[in-house]
N, C-alpha and C positions, 0 to 999 in steps of 0.2 A: 807328751809322748806320742810316738807314732809307730806304726808297724806296717810291714809290707809283706805280701805273699804273692808269688806267681801262681796263678791258677792253672791247674792241669787242663789240658785240651783247649787252651785258648787259641784264638785265631792268629796270633803273632808270637809264638813261643820264643824265637830268637830276640825279638825286640823287647819282650817282657823281661828276659834274662839280662839284657843290656841295661835296661832301666833299673832293675834290682841291683846290679853291680854298681851302677853310678850312684844310686841313693846311699850306699854304704861307703862310697869312696871318700878319701880325705877332702877332696875339693868340694863335693856336695855337702858334706857335713859341716865344713867350715862356713860355707854360705849360710846354712841353716842356723849355725851359732851366731853369726854376725847379723843376720837379718830377721831371725825369728826367735832368738833366745833358746834355741833347741840345744840340748846337751848331747854332744856327739858320743857315740859308743866306739867309734874308730879311734884307736889309741895313737894313730899317726897325725891327728889333727893338732895343730899348735896355735896358741893365742897368747896375748899378754893383757895386762890390766885386769879389770874386774871380770871380764869374760874368761881370762886365763885362770883365775881362781875357781870359777865355776867349772871350767874344763878339767882342772886338776882333781876336783872333788868327784866329778862324774867318772873320770878315768880310774880313780881309786876304787869306786864301786864296781866298775867293769872288771878290773883285775881280781877282785875278791868275790865275784859272782859265783853262785853255786848253780850248777846245771841240775835240774830236777829229773829224776827217773820216772817219767810219766807212765811207763809200762807197769812199774811197781805201784805207783799211786793209783792208777786205774784198777788194778787187780784188787787192791785193798780198800778202795773207796767205800763200798757198801758197809763193810765192817767198821771202818773209821767213822763214817757218818752216823752209824748206830751208836757207837761209843760217844761221839760228840753230843748227839741228841740226848742221851741218858745223862751226861754231865750237866748239860744246860737245864734240863728239866728238874734236877735235884735242887 
């Protein structure tokens, strides 16, 4: 897995945004699939053979992904942590 973030106040914001856009492009993600066994998250990437099966599986995961509500999670985290700790200690 990999992740990418463009840092705020960096010295080359336009270049950083261009790089971020390229990394998620079908072209870049297909290269990563072909040369590094990376599973693309861009659903426009196509492939055949064994890599194609891997790609279909990953694209299925992406289509069914759940976006987490981090604001709600962070607001409730202390209470949930306490509940978890009590459950584990029992």
